[in-house]
N, C-alpha and C positions, 0 to 999 in steps of 0.2 A: 169785482165780486158781483155775482148775479143776484137776482131778486130772491131766489130760494135761500141763499145765505142769510140775507137780511130778514126773511120770513122766519127762519129758524132762530135768529137772534131775538126777534120780537116775541116768539113763543117762550124762549128762555127768560126774557124779562118778565113776561106775564106769570110764568111759573114762580120765579123768585118773588115777585110782588105778592102772589097769593100766599106765600109762606113767610111774609115779612110783617113784623109788628112795629117797625121803626117809623119815625116821622120821615116825610119826603126829603128833608134836608139831610138827616142822618143817613138815609138810604143812599143818596147821591155820594156823600162823603165816603161811606164804607165801600161802595162799589168802585170808586176811583182809587181808594187805598188798596183794593184787591189787586190792581195792576202792579203796584210796588211789591206786594207779597209774591206774586207770580214771577216778577223780574228777579227777585232774590232766589227763587227756585231755579231760574235759568243759570244764575251765577254759581249756585251750588252744583248743578249738573255739569257745568263746564269744568269746575275744579275737579269733580269726580272723573270726568272723561279724560282729563289731562293727568290724573293721578298726582295732583299737586299737594295733597295731604299725605305725608308718609305713613301716618297712622291708619288711614282708610284705604290708601292705594287707589286703584282704578275702580271706583264704586259706581260709576255711571258710564253710559255710552253716548256717542253723538246722537243716537236715536232718542235718548232721554232728553238731550238738549232740544231736539226738534219738538218733542212733545211739550216741553215747558215753554218754548217760544209760541207754540199754538195756544197754550193757556194764556199767555200775555195778550195775544191778539184777541182771543175770545173775551177776556176781562175788559179789554179796551173797547171792544164793540158793544158789550153789554153796558158799560159805563156811558158811552156816547148815546146809546139808545135810551138809557135812563134819563139823561140830561135833556135830550132832544128827540122826540118821537120820530122826527124826520131825519134820523141818523144817516140813512143811505145817501140822501142828497147832500148833507153836510160833509160826509166823507168824500164823496165823488167830487164835490166842488174843491175841497182842499187838495185832494190828490191831483186834480187837473192843474191847480195853481202851482203846486210844487213841480209837477212835470213841465209845465210851461216855463217856469223860472229856471229849471235845471237842464232841461233837454232841448228846448227850442225857444230861445229868447226872441225869435222873430215873429212868433205867433202862437195862438192857443193850440194845445195838444189835447185831443179828446181821448180819454181813457175810460172806457165803460165796460 
């Protein structure tokens, strides 16, 4: 992810903070819980795309699933930026560690 993405996330966090009256602890908790809410919407969209509920039929498309997955990613990024203002570095470090462990056990993999 580039710096423009994380700049947008920072702006979203600022906007959310400006409209927030909760304590910092509650804010962190609610933003992390938002990830689970969005993940539930992914599950609902998958059920709808697969027509698994006979009463509802095909109520969603795979495009809906994609949108909901993006919401999970956004909620996660906002949560991370709420917990740590240097979220970009935290994420890049973690991504590189996972890539190194998974893709190239012989040495570090730079993914930026």
